[in-house]
C-alpha atoms as an extended CHARMM CRD file, in Angstrom:
* protein
*
       234  EXT
         1         1  UNK       CA             -0.0150000000        0.0000000000        0.0160000000  PROA      1               0.0000000000
         2         2  UNK       CA              1.4810000000        3.3200000000       -1.0660000000  PROA      2               0.0000000000
         3         3  UNK       CA              0.3580000000        6.8250000000       -0.1000000000  PROA      3               0.0000000000
         4         4  UNK       CA              1.5810000000       10.3190000000       -0.9210000000  PROA      4               0.0000000000
         5         5  UNK       CA              0.8520000000       11.1630000000        2.7050000000  PROA      5               0.0000000000
         6         6  UNK       CA              1.4570000000        8.0630000000        4.8570000000  PROA      6               0.0000000000
         7         7  UNK       CA              1.3940000000       10.1140000000        8.0670000000  PROA      7               0.0000000000
         8         8  UNK       CA             -2.2180000000       11.1230000000        7.3320000000  PROA      8               0.0000000000
         9         9  UNK       CA             -3.1550000000        7.4730000000        6.8040000000  PROA      9               0.0000000000
        10        10  UNK       CA             -1.4940000000        6.4870000000       10.0670000000  PROA      10              0.0000000000
        11        11  UNK       CA             -3.3360000000        9.2230000000       11.9250000000  PROA      11              0.0000000000
        12        12  UNK       CA             -6.5990000000        7.9390000000       10.4620000000  PROA      12              0.0000000000
        13        13  UNK       CA             -5.8710000000        4.4100000000       11.6470000000  PROA      13              0.0000000000
        14        14  UNK       CA             -4.7190000000        5.5700000000       15.0730000000  PROA      14              0.0000000000
        15        15  UNK       CA             -7.9990000000        7.4870000000       15.5540000000  PROA      15              0.0000000000
        16        16  UNK       CA             -9.8350000000        4.1450000000       15.4790000000  PROA      16              0.0000000000
        17        17  UNK       CA            -13.1940000000        5.7900000000       14.6940000000  PROA      17              0.0000000000
        18        18  UNK       CA            -14.3120000000        8.3930000000       12.1470000000  PROA      18              0.0000000000
        19        19  UNK       CA            -15.6710000000       11.7800000000       13.2380000000  PROA      19              0.0000000000
        20        20  UNK       CA            -19.2350000000       12.0860000000       11.9680000000  PROA      20              0.0000000000
        21        21  UNK       CA            -20.4730000000       15.2920000000       10.4030000000  PROA      21              0.0000000000
        22        22  UNK       CA            -23.7820000000       16.2870000000       11.9410000000  PROA      22              0.0000000000
        23        23  UNK       CA            -26.5120000000       18.3690000000       10.2680000000  PROA      23              0.0000000000
        24        24  UNK       CA            -27.1070000000       21.7970000000       11.7100000000  PROA      24              0.0000000000
        25        25  UNK       CA            -26.0740000000       25.4430000000       11.5170000000  PROA      25              0.0000000000
        26        26  UNK       CA            -23.1020000000       25.4030000000       13.9590000000  PROA      26              0.0000000000
        27        27  UNK       CA            -23.9370000000       28.8760000000       15.3690000000  PROA      27              0.0000000000
        28        28  UNK       CA            -20.9910000000       28.7980000000       17.7540000000  PROA      28              0.0000000000
        29        29  UNK       CA            -18.7750000000       28.6360000000       14.6980000000  PROA      29              0.0000000000
        30        30  UNK       CA            -20.3090000000       31.1620000000       12.2970000000  PROA      30              0.0000000000
        31        31  UNK       CA            -21.5220000000       33.5770000000       15.0090000000  PROA      31              0.0000000000
        32        32  UNK       CA            -24.1830000000       34.9620000000       12.6760000000  PROA      32              0.0000000000
        33        33  UNK       CA            -21.7970000000       35.4750000000        9.7250000000  PROA      33              0.0000000000
        34        34  UNK       CA            -23.2530000000       34.1870000000        6.4600000000  PROA      34              0.0000000000
        35        35  UNK       CA            -20.4580000000       33.2510000000        4.0680000000  PROA      35              0.0000000000
        36        36  UNK       CA            -17.1950000000       31.3460000000        4.4730000000  PROA      36              0.0000000000
        37        37  UNK       CA            -14.3770000000       31.9490000000        1.9750000000  PROA      37              0.0000000000
        38        38  UNK       CA            -11.3760000000       29.9790000000        0.7270000000  PROA      38              0.0000000000
        39        39  UNK       CA             -8.8700000000       30.0220000000       -2.1090000000  PROA      39              0.0000000000
        40        40  UNK       CA             -8.9670000000       26.8410000000       -4.1270000000  PROA      40              0.0000000000
        41        41  UNK       CA             -8.0040000000       25.2100000000       -7.4200000000  PROA      41              0.0000000000
        42        42  UNK       CA            -11.0890000000       24.0690000000       -9.3000000000  PROA      42              0.0000000000
        43        43  UNK       CA            -10.7110000000       20.6330000000      -10.8650000000  PROA      43              0.0000000000
        44        44  UNK       CA            -11.7200000000       20.5250000000      -14.5010000000  PROA      44              0.0000000000
        45        45  UNK       CA            -10.5510000000       17.1140000000      -15.7550000000  PROA      45              0.0000000000
        46        46  UNK       CA            -12.7790000000       14.3510000000      -17.0550000000  PROA      46              0.0000000000
        47        47  UNK       CA            -10.3400000000       11.6480000000      -15.9490000000  PROA      47              0.0000000000
        48        48  UNK       CA            -10.0440000000       13.0120000000      -12.3920000000  PROA      48              0.0000000000
        49        49  UNK       CA            -13.8230000000       13.5480000000      -12.1820000000  PROA      49              0.0000000000
        50        50  UNK       CA            -14.3200000000        9.9450000000      -13.2560000000  PROA      50              0.0000000000
        51        51  UNK       CA            -11.9670000000        8.6750000000      -10.6210000000  PROA      51              0.0000000000
        52        52  UNK       CA            -13.6260000000       10.8720000000       -7.9790000000  PROA      52              0.0000000000
        53        53  UNK       CA            -17.1130000000        9.5650000000       -8.8790000000  PROA      53              0.0000000000
        54        54  UNK       CA            -15.9070000000        5.9480000000       -8.7530000000  PROA      54              0.0000000000
        55        55  UNK       CA            -14.3130000000        6.4710000000       -5.2870000000  PROA      55              0.0000000000
        56        56  UNK       CA            -17.2910000000        8.3770000000       -3.9680000000  PROA      56              0.0000000000
        57        57  UNK       CA            -19.6460000000        5.6410000000       -5.0780000000  PROA      57              0.0000000000
        58        58  UNK       CA            -17.3850000000        2.9790000000       -3.5420000000  PROA      58              0.0000000000
        59        59  UNK       CA            -17.5490000000        4.6590000000       -0.1390000000  PROA      59              0.0000000000
        60        60  UNK       CA            -21.0840000000        5.9990000000       -0.4490000000  PROA      60              0.0000000000
        61        61  UNK       CA            -22.3410000000        3.8940000000        2.4500000000  PROA      61              0.0000000000
        62        62  UNK       CA            -20.1220000000        5.8390000000        4.8430000000  PROA      62              0.0000000000
        63        63  UNK       CA            -20.8140000000        9.3160000000        3.5330000000  PROA      63              0.0000000000
        64        64  UNK       CA            -23.4830000000       11.9960000000        3.9620000000  PROA      64              0.0000000000
        65        65  UNK       CA            -25.8020000000       12.2060000000        0.9550000000  PROA      65              0.0000000000
        66        66  UNK       CA            -26.0200000000       16.0020000000        0.9990000000  PROA      66              0.0000000000
        67        67  UNK       CA            -22.3950000000       16.8920000000        0.1910000000  PROA      67              0.0000000000
        68        68  UNK       CA            -22.5890000000       19.2120000000       -2.8130000000  PROA      68              0.0000000000
        69        69  UNK       CA            -19.1830000000       20.8940000000       -3.0290000000  PROA      69              0.0000000000
        70        70  UNK       CA            -17.7460000000       20.9570000000       -6.5510000000  PROA      70              0.0000000000
        71        71  UNK       CA            -14.4090000000       19.2260000000       -7.1350000000  PROA      71              0.0000000000
        72        72  UNK       CA            -11.6320000000       21.4680000000       -5.8930000000  PROA      72              0.0000000000
        73        73  UNK       CA             -8.3410000000       21.5230000000       -4.0370000000  PROA      73              0.0000000000
        74        74  UNK       CA             -8.4110000000       23.9480000000       -1.1140000000  PROA      74              0.0000000000
        75        75  UNK       CA             -5.2070000000       26.0000000000       -0.9670000000  PROA      75              0.0000000000
        76        76  UNK       CA             -5.9510000000       28.3280000000        1.9320000000  PROA      76              0.0000000000
        77        77  UNK       CA             -9.0110000000       29.1210000000        3.9980000000  PROA      77              0.0000000000
        78        78  UNK       CA             -9.7680000000       32.8070000000        4.5090000000  PROA      78              0.0000000000
        79        79  UNK       CA            -12.5480000000       32.9690000000        7.0670000000  PROA      79              0.0000000000
        80        80  UNK       CA            -15.9690000000       34.6050000000        7.2260000000  PROA      80              0.0000000000
        81        81  UNK       CA            -16.6170000000       37.4760000000        4.7880000000  PROA      81              0.0000000000
        82        82  UNK       CA            -17.0640000000       40.8390000000        6.5540000000  PROA      82              0.0000000000
        83        83  UNK       CA            -17.7440000000       43.6120000000        3.9990000000  PROA      83              0.0000000000
        84        84  UNK       CA            -17.5940000000       46.2810000000        6.7010000000  PROA      84              0.0000000000
        85        85  UNK       CA            -15.5250000000       47.0670000000        9.7330000000  PROA      85              0.0000000000
        86        86  UNK       CA            -17.4380000000       45.8420000000       12.7680000000  PROA      86              0.0000000000
        87        87  UNK       CA            -17.1170000000       46.8600000000       16.3370000000  PROA      87              0.0000000000
        88        88  UNK       CA            -16.6610000000       43.1990000000       17.2950000000  PROA      88              0.0000000000
        89        89  UNK       CA            -13.9410000000       41.5250000000       15.2200000000  PROA      89              0.0000000000
        90        90  UNK       CA            -13.0760000000       37.8600000000       15.1790000000  PROA      90              0.0000000000
        91        91  UNK       CA             -9.7350000000       36.2880000000       14.3020000000  PROA      91              0.0000000000
        92        92  UNK       CA            -11.3750000000       34.4500000000       11.3870000000  PROA      92              0.0000000000
        93        93  UNK       CA            -12.9630000000       37.5520000000        9.7430000000  PROA      93              0.0000000000
        94        94  UNK       CA            -12.0920000000       38.1470000000        6.0950000000  PROA      94              0.0000000000
        95        95  UNK       CA            -12.2600000000       41.7120000000        4.8030000000  PROA      95              0.0000000000
        96        96  UNK       CA            -12.0330000000       43.5510000000        1.4490000000  PROA      96              0.0000000000
        97        97  UNK       CA             -8.6150000000       44.9470000000        2.4080000000  PROA      97              0.0000000000
        98        98  UNK       CA             -7.2810000000       41.4860000000        3.0570000000  PROA      98              0.0000000000
        99        99  UNK       CA             -8.6770000000       40.2680000000       -0.2740000000  PROA      99              0.0000000000
       100       100  UNK       CA             -7.0780000000       43.1150000000       -2.2460000000  PROA      100             0.0000000000
       101       101  UNK       CA             -3.6930000000       42.4570000000       -0.6310000000  PROA      101             0.0000000000
       102       102  UNK       CA             -3.8970000000       38.8190000000       -1.5550000000  PROA      102             0.0000000000
       103       103  UNK       CA             -4.8910000000       39.5780000000       -5.1670000000  PROA      103             0.0000000000
       104       104  UNK       CA             -1.9210000000       41.8760000000       -5.6500000000  PROA      104             0.0000000000
       105       105  UNK       CA              0.4490000000       39.2710000000       -4.1920000000  PROA      105             0.0000000000
       106       106  UNK       CA             -1.0180000000       36.5070000000       -6.3560000000  PROA      106             0.0000000000
       107       107  UNK       CA             -0.6740000000       38.5460000000       -9.5310000000  PROA      107             0.0000000000
       108       108  UNK       CA              2.9150000000       39.3480000000       -8.6310000000  PROA      108             0.0000000000
       109       109  UNK       CA              3.6830000000       35.6940000000       -8.0490000000  PROA      109             0.0000000000
       110       110  UNK       CA              2.0860000000       34.6950000000      -11.3760000000  PROA      110             0.0000000000
       111       111  UNK       CA              4.2620000000       37.2210000000      -13.2300000000  PROA      111             0.0000000000
       112       112  UNK       CA              7.3740000000       35.9330000000      -11.4430000000  PROA      112             0.0000000000
       113       113  UNK       CA              6.7120000000       32.2640000000      -12.2650000000  PROA      113             0.0000000000
       114       114  UNK       CA              5.9790000000       33.1790000000      -15.8950000000  PROA      114             0.0000000000
       115       115  UNK       CA              9.6750000000       34.0140000000      -16.2550000000  PROA      115             0.0000000000
       116       116  UNK       CA             10.7090000000       30.4120000000      -15.4520000000  PROA      116             0.0000000000
       117       117  UNK       CA             12.0350000000       28.3020000000      -18.3170000000  PROA      117             0.0000000000
       118       118  UNK       CA              9.1690000000       25.8340000000      -17.8800000000  PROA      118             0.0000000000
       119       119  UNK       CA              6.3890000000       27.5030000000      -15.9020000000  PROA      119             0.0000000000
       120       120  UNK       CA              3.9610000000       24.7280000000      -16.8800000000  PROA      120             0.0000000000
       121       121  UNK       CA              6.0150000000       22.2710000000      -14.8460000000  PROA      121             0.0000000000
       122       122  UNK       CA              5.7440000000       24.4710000000      -11.7370000000  PROA      122             0.0000000000
       123       123  UNK       CA              1.9340000000       24.5000000000      -12.0050000000  PROA      123             0.0000000000
       124       124  UNK       CA              1.6650000000       20.7090000000      -12.4710000000  PROA      124             0.0000000000
       125       125  UNK       CA              0.0270000000       18.4160000000       -9.9070000000  PROA      125             0.0000000000
       126       126  UNK       CA             -0.5790000000       14.6530000000       -9.6240000000  PROA      126             0.0000000000
       127       127  UNK       CA             -3.8310000000       13.1560000000       -8.3500000000  PROA      127             0.0000000000
       128       128  UNK       CA             -3.5560000000        9.6710000000       -6.8640000000  PROA      128             0.0000000000
       129       129  UNK       CA             -5.6430000000        7.2280000000       -4.8220000000  PROA      129             0.0000000000
       130       130  UNK       CA             -7.7590000000        7.3060000000       -1.6850000000  PROA      130             0.0000000000
       131       131  UNK       CA             -6.6050000000        8.4150000000        1.7570000000  PROA      131             0.0000000000
       132       132  UNK       CA             -8.6450000000        9.8350000000        4.6380000000  PROA      132             0.0000000000
       133       133  UNK       CA             -8.8670000000       12.2560000000        7.4910000000  PROA      133             0.0000000000
       134       134  UNK       CA            -10.9700000000       11.2030000000       10.4540000000  PROA      134             0.0000000000
       135       135  UNK       CA            -13.6890000000       13.5060000000        9.1470000000  PROA      135             0.0000000000
       136       136  UNK       CA            -13.5640000000       12.7920000000        5.4000000000  PROA      136             0.0000000000
       137       137  UNK       CA            -12.0330000000       10.5210000000        2.7680000000  PROA      137             0.0000000000
       138       138  UNK       CA            -10.2800000000       12.1090000000       -0.2070000000  PROA      138             0.0000000000
       139       139  UNK       CA             -8.1950000000       11.6880000000       -3.3380000000  PROA      139             0.0000000000
       140       140  UNK       CA             -4.5530000000       12.5050000000       -2.6730000000  PROA      140             0.0000000000
       141       141  UNK       CA             -2.8760000000       15.3920000000       -4.5640000000  PROA      141             0.0000000000
       142       142  UNK       CA              0.8930000000       15.5530000000       -4.9020000000  PROA      142             0.0000000000
       143       143  UNK       CA              2.6270000000       18.8980000000       -5.2870000000  PROA      143             0.0000000000
       144       144  UNK       CA              6.1140000000       17.9370000000       -6.4340000000  PROA      144             0.0000000000
       145       145  UNK       CA              7.0980000000       21.4090000000       -7.5910000000  PROA      145             0.0000000000
       146       146  UNK       CA              5.8310000000       23.2730000000       -4.5690000000  PROA      146             0.0000000000
       147       147  UNK       CA              3.2140000000       25.4270000000       -6.2900000000  PROA      147             0.0000000000
       148       148  UNK       CA              0.5720000000       24.9020000000       -3.6150000000  PROA      148             0.0000000000
       149       149  UNK       CA              3.1400000000       25.3970000000       -0.8750000000  PROA      149             0.0000000000
       150       150  UNK       CA              4.2350000000       28.7470000000       -2.3140000000  PROA      150             0.0000000000
       151       151  UNK       CA              0.6540000000       29.8660000000       -2.7510000000  PROA      151             0.0000000000
       152       152  UNK       CA             -0.0720000000       28.9990000000        0.8750000000  PROA      152             0.0000000000
       153       153  UNK       CA              3.0230000000       30.9530000000        2.0660000000  PROA      153             0.0000000000
       154       154  UNK       CA              1.8130000000       33.9300000000        0.1230000000  PROA      154             0.0000000000
       155       155  UNK       CA             -1.7920000000       33.7400000000        1.2920000000  PROA      155             0.0000000000
       156       156  UNK       CA             -1.0160000000       32.7690000000        4.8770000000  PROA      156             0.0000000000
       157       157  UNK       CA              2.0990000000       34.7530000000        5.8230000000  PROA      157             0.0000000000
       158       158  UNK       CA              1.6390000000       33.8210000000        9.4980000000  PROA      158             0.0000000000
       159       159  UNK       CA              0.9530000000       30.1720000000        8.6800000000  PROA      159             0.0000000000
       160       160  UNK       CA             -2.4540000000       30.3170000000       10.3570000000  PROA      160             0.0000000000
       161       161  UNK       CA             -5.5930000000       28.9700000000        8.7240000000  PROA      161             0.0000000000
       162       162  UNK       CA             -7.8420000000       28.1750000000       11.7220000000  PROA      162             0.0000000000
       163       163  UNK       CA             -7.6050000000       24.4140000000       11.2240000000  PROA      163             0.0000000000
       164       164  UNK       CA             -6.1520000000       21.8280000000       13.5660000000  PROA      164             0.0000000000
       165       165  UNK       CA             -4.9060000000       19.3530000000       10.9190000000  PROA      165             0.0000000000
       166       166  UNK       CA             -1.6610000000       19.7170000000        9.0100000000  PROA      166             0.0000000000
       167       167  UNK       CA             -2.2620000000       20.8360000000        5.4220000000  PROA      167             0.0000000000
       168       168  UNK       CA             -2.5470000000       17.9930000000        2.9640000000  PROA      168             0.0000000000
       169       169  UNK       CA             -3.6710000000       18.8470000000       -0.5790000000  PROA      169             0.0000000000
       170       170  UNK       CA             -6.6310000000       16.7220000000       -1.5170000000  PROA      170             0.0000000000
       171       171  UNK       CA            -10.0110000000       16.4340000000       -3.2910000000  PROA      171             0.0000000000
       172       172  UNK       CA            -12.7040000000       15.5780000000       -0.7400000000  PROA      172             0.0000000000
       173       173  UNK       CA            -15.0260000000       12.6630000000       -1.5210000000  PROA      173             0.0000000000
       174       174  UNK       CA            -17.5570000000       13.6100000000        1.1560000000  PROA      174             0.0000000000
       175       175  UNK       CA            -18.0980000000       13.7440000000        4.9000000000  PROA      175             0.0000000000
       176       176  UNK       CA            -18.5320000000       10.7380000000        7.1610000000  PROA      176             0.0000000000
       177       177  UNK       CA            -22.1700000000       10.3850000000        8.2350000000  PROA      177             0.0000000000
       178       178  UNK       CA            -21.5530000000        8.3470000000       11.3590000000  PROA      178             0.0000000000
       179       179  UNK       CA            -18.9300000000        6.8110000000       13.6330000000  PROA      179             0.0000000000
       180       180  UNK       CA            -17.2200000000        3.9470000000       11.8150000000  PROA      180             0.0000000000
       181       181  UNK       CA            -14.1450000000        1.9120000000       12.5630000000  PROA      181             0.0000000000
       182       182  UNK       CA            -11.2350000000        3.3530000000       10.5640000000  PROA      182             0.0000000000
       183       183  UNK       CA             -9.5760000000       -0.0360000000       10.0720000000  PROA      183             0.0000000000
       184       184  UNK       CA            -12.7080000000       -1.3390000000        8.3110000000  PROA      184             0.0000000000
       185       185  UNK       CA            -12.8460000000        1.5790000000        5.9080000000  PROA      185             0.0000000000
       186       186  UNK       CA             -9.1540000000        1.4590000000        5.2060000000  PROA      186             0.0000000000
       187       187  UNK       CA             -9.0510000000       -2.2290000000        4.2090000000  PROA      187             0.0000000000
       188       188  UNK       CA             -9.4840000000       -1.4900000000        0.5280000000  PROA      188             0.0000000000
       189       189  UNK       CA             -7.9640000000        1.9620000000        0.0860000000  PROA      189             0.0000000000
       190       190  UNK       CA             -5.4080000000        0.5300000000       -2.3300000000  PROA      190             0.0000000000
       191       191  UNK       CA             -7.8690000000       -1.6110000000       -4.3300000000  PROA      191             0.0000000000
       192       192  UNK       CA            -10.9620000000        0.5890000000       -4.5150000000  PROA      192             0.0000000000
       193       193  UNK       CA             -9.7930000000        2.5810000000       -7.5390000000  PROA      193             0.0000000000
       194       194  UNK       CA             -6.8410000000        2.9430000000       -9.8840000000  PROA      194             0.0000000000
       195       195  UNK       CA             -4.0080000000        4.7970000000       -8.2060000000  PROA      195             0.0000000000
       196       196  UNK       CA             -1.9920000000        5.6240000000      -11.3160000000  PROA      196             0.0000000000
       197       197  UNK       CA             -1.1510000000        9.3740000000      -11.0540000000  PROA      197             0.0000000000
       198       198  UNK       CA             -3.4040000000       11.6450000000      -13.0910000000  PROA      198             0.0000000000
       199       199  UNK       CA             -1.8230000000       14.9350000000      -14.2150000000  PROA      199             0.0000000000
       200       200  UNK       CA             -3.5100000000       18.2820000000      -13.8990000000  PROA      200             0.0000000000
       201       201  UNK       CA             -2.2530000000       21.8260000000      -14.3390000000  PROA      201             0.0000000000
       202       202  UNK       CA             -3.1730000000       24.8220000000      -12.1980000000  PROA      202             0.0000000000
       203       203  UNK       CA             -4.4260000000       27.6080000000      -14.5120000000  PROA      203             0.0000000000
       204       204  UNK       CA             -6.4030000000       29.7850000000      -12.1360000000  PROA      204             0.0000000000
       205       205  UNK       CA             -6.8590000000       30.2020000000       -8.4330000000  PROA      205             0.0000000000
       206       206  UNK       CA            -10.4880000000       30.6980000000       -7.4280000000  PROA      206             0.0000000000
       207       207  UNK       CA            -11.9140000000       32.5090000000       -4.4370000000  PROA      207             0.0000000000
       208       208  UNK       CA            -14.8440000000       30.3250000000       -3.3970000000  PROA      208             0.0000000000
       209       209  UNK       CA            -17.5500000000       30.7950000000       -0.8110000000  PROA      209             0.0000000000
       210       210  UNK       CA            -20.3670000000       28.7620000000        0.7030000000  PROA      210             0.0000000000
       211       211  UNK       CA            -23.2680000000       29.2730000000        3.0480000000  PROA      211             0.0000000000
       212       212  UNK       CA            -21.8090000000       29.0180000000        6.5690000000  PROA      212             0.0000000000
       213       213  UNK       CA            -25.1430000000       27.8340000000        7.8740000000  PROA      213             0.0000000000
       214       214  UNK       CA            -24.9060000000       24.7420000000        5.6390000000  PROA      214             0.0000000000
       215       215  UNK       CA            -21.2980000000       23.5510000000        5.3030000000  PROA      215             0.0000000000
       216       216  UNK       CA            -22.2300000000       20.9740000000        2.6500000000  PROA      216             0.0000000000
       217       217  UNK       CA            -23.8620000000       23.5380000000        0.3310000000  PROA      217             0.0000000000
       218       218  UNK       CA            -22.5490000000       24.2290000000       -3.2140000000  PROA      218             0.0000000000
       219       219  UNK       CA            -19.5340000000       26.4890000000       -3.6720000000  PROA      219             0.0000000000
       220       220  UNK       CA            -19.8230000000       29.8760000000       -5.3790000000  PROA      220             0.0000000000
       221       221  UNK       CA            -16.9510000000       31.4410000000       -7.3050000000  PROA      221             0.0000000000
       222       222  UNK       CA            -16.3700000000       34.9770000000       -6.1240000000  PROA      222             0.0000000000
       223       223  UNK       CA            -13.1820000000       35.7720000000       -8.0190000000  PROA      223             0.0000000000
       224       224  UNK       CA            -10.5680000000       34.1080000000      -10.2170000000  PROA      224             0.0000000000
       225       225  UNK       CA             -6.8660000000       34.9510000000      -10.5910000000  PROA      225             0.0000000000
       226       226  UNK       CA             -5.1140000000       33.6520000000      -13.7020000000  PROA      226             0.0000000000
       227       227  UNK       CA             -1.8260000000       31.9780000000      -12.7190000000  PROA      227             0.0000000000
       228       228  UNK       CA             -0.9270000000       30.2250000000      -15.9800000000  PROA      228             0.0000000000
       229       229  UNK       CA             -2.7250000000       31.1100000000      -19.2200000000  PROA      229             0.0000000000
       230       230  UNK       CA             -4.1100000000       28.3990000000      -21.4510000000  PROA      230             0.0000000000
       231       231  UNK       CA             -2.6100000000       29.9930000000      -24.5980000000  PROA      231             0.0000000000
       232       232  UNK       CA              1.0740000000       30.2070000000      -25.4170000000  PROA      232             0.0000000000
       233       233  UNK       CA              1.5280000000       33.8430000000      -24.4760000000  PROA      233             0.0000000000
       234       234  UNK       CA              4.4230000000       33.4670000000      -22.0500000000  PROA      234             0.0000000000
């Protein structure tokens, strides 16, 4: 059995049981704020989508049926959108000023990478087989050239993204609906689907949002930053 992130797999096994996702608004989390934002790479590949569907169907018994997020690779979470300065601020607020700073930095990075001899290599990723967090199974994503790492360093200069788990690039299959033994789920990770690496290139970075009162709701694209053009203009 081979994984891009064996430590994540071991943590999954050591946890012994999955963490179920419960329906509800989680008011203690969103504190009345409506929209949660993140930067992500949208996945637009028929081959990857086919592998994702096969894996999701294979593990459907364990997953919530109402997960409607489009295929994407989260790069950095931003927080809850706050279009105005409020008298009560939270450490996970996301403001227009923060967005504009990020956009300028992203555009500068894209211009810098465009000067590389082979910028297309830098923006290349591999999608592999199934692995899992305690909360959700996923397809692994390998970032050999460090594109996602550099994007995260730019977007999260303090290294903080409000999450407890170490960052692992992935494409989520869904959320566990109940408490299951991790060893049982993991028995066929290597045989459930083909694990031959599938190539994909990062062309744009999307700012996505979803309804914070329904964490499984569809994602909405708020903004896109072109990182590597589809035409030969470099």
